[in-house]
C-alpha positions as CSV (number, residue, x, y, z in Angstrom):
1,M,66.3,121.1,102.5
2,K,63.4,123.7,103.3
3,K,60.1,124.0,101.7
4,S,61.2,127.6,101.0
5,D,63.9,126.4,98.5
6,F,61.3,125.8,95.9
7,S,59.0,128.7,96.8
8,Y,60.4,130.4,93.6
9,L,58.1,128.1,91.6
10,F,54.9,129.4,92.8
11,S,56.4,133.0,93.5
12,K,53.8,135.6,92.5
13,Q,56.4,138.2,92.2
14,G,58.3,135.9,89.7
15,E,55.0,135.7,87.5
16,A,55.4,139.2,86.4
17,E,58.8,138.7,85.2
18,T,58.0,135.4,83.2
19,P,57.8,136.0,79.4
20,L,54.8,134.5,78.0
21,P,54.3,133.0,74.1
22,T,53.7,135.2,71.6
23,R,50.4,135.6,69.6
24,N,52.3,133.9,66.8
25,A,53.4,131.0,69.0
26,K,50.1,130.4,70.4
27,Q,48.6,130.2,67.1
28,M,51.3,127.5,66.1
29,V,50.7,125.5,69.2
30,F,46.8,125.6,68.3
31,V,47.5,124.3,64.8
32,L,50.0,121.9,65.9
33,F,47.5,120.3,68.5
34,L,44.5,120.5,66.3
35,F,46.2,118.3,63.8
36,F,47.5,116.1,66.8
37,L,44.0,115.8,67.8
38,L,42.8,114.8,64.3
39,F,45.8,112.1,64.0
40,Y,45.3,111.0,67.4
41,F,41.8,110.1,67.2
42,K,42.5,107.9,63.7
43,Y,45.6,106.2,65.1
44,K,45.3,105.8,68.8
45,P,48.7,104.0,70.0
46,Y,47.1,101.7,72.3
47,D,44.1,100.1,70.8
48,S,45.6,99.9,67.2
49,L,45.9,96.5,65.5
50,P,49.4,95.3,64.5
51,H,50.7,96.8,61.3
52,T,53.5,95.8,59.0
53,I,55.4,98.9,58.1
54,V,55.7,99.3,54.3
55,D,56.7,102.8,53.9
56,F,59.6,104.9,55.3
57,S,57.2,107.6,56.5
58,E,55.2,105.1,58.3
59,Y,58.1,104.8,61.0
60,I,56.7,108.4,62.0
61,L,53.7,106.4,63.1
62,V,56.0,103.7,65.2
63,I,57.8,106.8,66.7
64,Y,54.5,108.2,67.8
65,H,53.1,105.1,69.0
66,F,56.5,104.5,71.0
67,I,56.5,107.8,72.9
68,I,53.0,108.0,73.8
69,N,53.0,104.3,75.3
70,Q,56.4,104.7,76.7
71,T,55.5,108.0,78.6
72,L,52.2,106.8,79.7
73,G,53.9,103.8,81.0
74,I,56.7,105.0,82.8
75,V,54.3,107.5,84.5
76,H,51.7,104.5,85.6
77,E,54.5,102.5,86.9
78,G,55.8,105.4,88.8
79,G,52.6,105.9,90.3
80,H,52.7,101.9,91.6
81,G,56.5,102.6,92.6
82,V,55.5,105.4,94.9
83,C,53.3,102.7,96.7
84,Y,56.2,100.1,96.7
85,I,58.3,102.7,98.8
86,L,55.3,103.7,101.2
87,P,53.3,101.3,103.0
88,C,50.2,101.6,101.1
89,P,47.2,98.8,101.2
90,Q,47.0,96.8,97.9
91,F,44.2,98.3,96.8
92,I,45.8,101.9,97.0
93,T,48.8,100.5,95.3
94,V,47.1,99.1,92.3
95,L,44.9,102.4,92.0
96,N,47.8,104.7,92.2
97,G,49.2,103.8,88.7
98,S,46.0,105.3,86.8
99,L,45.8,107.9,89.7
100,F,49.3,109.4,89.1
101,Q,48.7,109.2,85.5
102,W,46.2,111.6,85.8
103,I,47.7,113.8,88.4
104,F,50.9,114.4,86.7
105,P,49.7,116.0,83.7
106,L,47.2,118.0,85.8
107,G,49.8,119.1,88.1
108,I,52.0,120.5,85.2
109,A,48.9,122.1,83.7
110,Y,48.2,123.8,87.1
111,Y,51.6,125.0,87.6
112,Y,51.6,126.8,84.1
113,R,48.0,128.3,85.1
114,K,49.6,129.7,88.1
115,R,52.3,131.4,86.2
116,G,49.8,132.9,83.7
117,N,50.5,130.7,80.8
118,K,47.2,130.1,79.5
119,I,48.3,128.1,76.3
120,A,50.4,125.9,78.5
121,W,47.6,125.3,80.8
122,Y,45.6,124.1,77.8
123,M,48.3,121.8,76.7
124,G,48.4,120.2,79.9
125,L,44.5,119.9,80.1
126,F,45.0,118.0,76.5
127,M,47.6,115.6,77.8
128,F,45.4,115.0,80.8
129,G,42.6,114.1,78.3
130,I,45.1,111.5,76.2
131,S,46.0,109.9,79.8
132,M,42.2,109.6,80.6
133,D,41.5,108.0,77.1
134,Y,44.5,105.6,77.9
135,T,42.8,104.5,81.0
136,A,39.3,104.2,79.5
137,W,41.1,101.8,77.1
138,Y,42.7,99.9,79.9
139,M,39.2,99.6,81.9
140,S,37.6,98.4,78.8
141,T,39.9,95.2,78.8
142,A,39.1,94.5,82.4
143,P,36.8,91.6,81.5
144,E,39.7,89.9,79.9
145,G,41.0,88.6,82.6
146,A,43.0,89.0,86.1
147,I,46.2,88.9,84.7
148,V,47.9,91.3,81.8
149,P,50.1,88.9,79.5
150,A,53.7,89.7,79.1
151,S,53.0,90.5,75.2
152,K,50.8,93.2,76.3
153,S,52.6,94.4,79.5
154,F,54.7,97.6,79.4
155,L,57.3,95.8,81.9
156,G,57.4,92.6,79.6
157,V,56.3,90.2,82.2
158,D,52.8,88.7,83.4
159,G,51.1,91.5,85.8
160,L,48.1,91.8,87.8
161,H,45.3,93.7,85.7
162,D,44.7,96.8,87.8
163,F,41.0,97.5,86.9
164,H,40.2,93.7,86.7
165,Y,41.0,93.9,90.3
166,L,39.7,97.2,91.2
167,F,36.5,96.7,89.6
168,T,36.1,93.1,91.3
169,Q,36.8,94.5,94.6
170,L,34.1,97.1,94.0
171,G,31.5,94.8,92.5
172,V,31.4,96.4,89.3
173,L,33.3,94.3,86.8
174,K,30.2,93.8,84.8
175,Y,30.0,97.5,84.2
176,A,33.5,97.5,82.8
177,S,32.3,98.6,79.5
178,L,29.7,101.4,80.9
179,I,32.5,102.9,83.0
180,A,35.1,102.9,80.3
181,G,32.8,104.3,77.6
182,M,31.8,107.3,80.0
183,T,35.6,107.8,80.8
184,K,36.3,107.7,77.1
185,L,33.7,110.4,76.4
186,I,34.9,112.7,79.2
187,A,38.5,112.4,77.9
188,H,37.3,113.4,74.3
189,L,35.6,116.3,75.7
190,V,38.3,117.5,77.6
191,M,41.0,117.1,74.6
192,I,38.4,118.9,72.2
193,G,37.6,121.5,75.0
194,A,41.4,122.1,75.6
195,V,42.0,122.6,71.4
196,V,38.9,124.9,71.5
197,A,40.3,127.0,74.3
198,M,43.6,127.2,72.6
199,F,41.8,128.5,69.5
200,L,39.9,131.2,71.4
201,H,43.0,132.0,73.4
202,A,45.3,132.2,70.5
203,F,43.0,134.2,68.2
204,S,41.8,136.7,70.6
205,N,42.4,140.1,71.4
206,E,43.5,139.7,74.7
207,G,46.5,141.6,75.7
208,E,49.9,140.1,76.3
209,R,52.2,140.9,79.2
210,K,54.9,143.6,78.4
211,R,58.5,142.5,78.3
């Protein structure tokens, strides 16, 4: 298999033939992500307290929590998995979970940016913000201990707490709350900025490509 086999993914010639979302579609995406943003801030899936479901409509919340947690968890563990295959040092192996969790949505966003699909580019940035916010929450729990108990682990078994290990190795464990707070702030700015950019793009008079 040659590198050229995948060249069509980033072909400049193919960009002119790629249909872009209509104005109405972009406006619908903006409205959807605006509500998603407001909903997300009130019901973050990873730092919410346990809740007993009393209404059928609340199953929507359960599904939302499940999708976010499972998606982030799978991508995060995939980053560790890369280093289980390659001979990475332990520090890189531990770091690669969160690093891959950031690179993955950024890679998707960059792909659409290269294709000229700005609304998809902003969607990718928004998901990157969610990933950063999740990481900020994970950082904030570093002082709780070196082991993540099975009850809180994505894999359902006791495991090494990534950021307790990383911060300990770097000698900054006592600054975990500060680092987490700064990461959370940046994450929220990225998410809000992405939604603002969606609005400006969706309601601008910027011309669309002819089909």
